[in-house]
N, C-alpha and C positions, 0 to 999 in steps of 0.2 A: 212527489215534491209538492209542496204548497205553491210555492211560486213558479212553476214550469213554464208560464205562458209570459214571465218577465223577459225570456230569452227572443220574444217575438218581438217587445219594441227594444232591446239593449241587445246588439250583438256579443258573444263571449269572450270574443276579441279584445274587447271593451271593456265590459263588467267585470270580467275576472279580475283585472291587473287593478283596477280602481277599487275592488272591494280587498284584495291582497295589500294595496297601498294603506288604505285605512285601516287596516289589523295591525301595519307595521307602525303607523303613527300613532295608534291608541295604544300599544305595547310600550312607544318610546315615552311617550306622555307619562305613563304610570311609573315607568323606572326613574323617569327625572325627578317627579315627585316624592318619589321613597327617598331620593339622595339627597335631594335636598332641606326635605321637611323631616330628616330623622336625625339623629346622630350616632346610632349603633350600626346603620350599613355602612359608612365610610372606613369605619375601624372593621368590621369585617371585612369586607373586600379589601383590605391592606394588611388582613393577616392577623389583626388583634382579639381575633374570639375567644382564645384560648389565655389569654394575658390579664381577664379581669381578676383584680384582687379577690382574696377566699373571705370570707365572713367572718369576724372577729366574734367570739364566745365570750361571752363573760362569764365567769363562774359564781355560783349562785354563794351567799353568804351562808356559811355553816350556821345550822342551828344553836342557838344558845341555850344554855341549860340553865 
């Protein structure tokens, strides 16, 4: 472990909860940013993922003789 001596300064009973709390806060911030800054996530989470309209394909004009 690279930072093994860290636990000589910070007790694991204090350091581990702070680390896990920082991971939880970071994860929450990323998910909040995704939900607020995109339009498709809200629809996906509400079950509208398969309800997108099919693309309309126009037939090409037949060749003229």
